[in-house]
C-alpha positions as CSV (number, residue, x, y, z in Angstrom):
1,M,-18.4,-110.5,35.1
2,K,-19.8,-112.9,37.7
3,A,-19.6,-116.7,37.5
4,A,-23.2,-117.0,38.6
5,D,-24.3,-115.0,35.6
6,L,-22.2,-117.1,33.3
7,R,-23.5,-120.3,34.6
8,E,-27.0,-119.3,33.5
9,K,-25.9,-119.0,29.9
10,T,-25.9,-121.8,27.3
11,P,-22.6,-123.2,26.0
12,D,-23.2,-121.4,22.7
13,Q,-23.7,-118.1,24.4
14,L,-20.5,-118.8,26.4
15,R,-18.6,-119.4,23.3
16,E,-19.8,-116.1,21.8
17,E,-18.7,-114.4,25.0
18,L,-15.3,-116.0,24.8
19,V,-14.8,-114.8,21.2
20,A,-15.7,-111.3,22.2
21,L,-13.4,-111.4,25.2
22,K,-10.5,-112.7,23.1
23,K,-11.0,-109.9,20.5
24,E,-11.0,-107.4,23.4
25,A,-7.8,-108.9,24.7
26,F,-6.2,-108.6,21.3
27,N,-7.2,-105.0,21.0
28,L,-5.8,-104.2,24.5
29,R,-2.5,-105.9,23.7
30,F,-2.3,-103.9,20.4
31,Q,-3.0,-100.7,22.3
32,A,-0.3,-101.5,24.9
33,A,2.2,-102.2,22.2
34,T,1.6,-98.9,20.5
35,G,1.6,-96.9,23.7
36,Q,-2.1,-96.0,23.5
37,L,-3.3,-98.0,26.5
38,E,-4.4,-95.9,29.5
39,G,-6.2,-98.3,31.8
40,T,-3.8,-101.2,32.2
41,A,-5.9,-102.9,34.8
42,R,-8.5,-103.9,32.1
43,V,-5.9,-106.3,30.6
44,G,-5.8,-108.4,33.7
45,Q,-9.6,-108.3,34.1
46,V,-10.2,-109.5,30.6
47,R,-7.7,-112.4,31.1
48,K,-9.5,-113.4,34.2
49,D,-12.9,-113.2,32.5
50,I,-11.5,-115.5,29.7
51,A,-10.4,-118.0,32.3
52,R,-13.7,-117.8,34.0
53,V,-15.6,-118.5,30.8
54,N,-13.3,-121.4,29.9
55,T,-13.8,-122.9,33.4
56,I,-17.5,-122.8,33.2
57,L,-17.5,-124.3,29.7
58,N,-15.4,-127.1,30.9
59,E,-17.7,-127.7,33.9
60,K,-20.7,-127.8,31.6
61,A,-18.9,-130.3,29.2
62,A,-18.0,-132.5,32.2
63,A,-21.5,-132.5,33.5
64,A,-22.9,-133.3,30.0
65,A,-20.4,-136.2,29.6
66,Q,-21.3,-137.5,33.1
67,E,-25.0,-137.6,32.2
68,A,-24.4,-139.5,29.0
């Protein structure tokens, strides 16, 4: 997931993306705990994607506050 693609989305779309990523992170943690997880690199990628979405949401909120 690229930051440039995320910056084109609206805050509502970003929040939906964040919810989906958090669900995926939960499922990956559950798989890791039960020993069913095969691709462990995906856990780190999802965490980075969550952080990226949160960063862009905060940037958009700051920009909106500055305009007001």
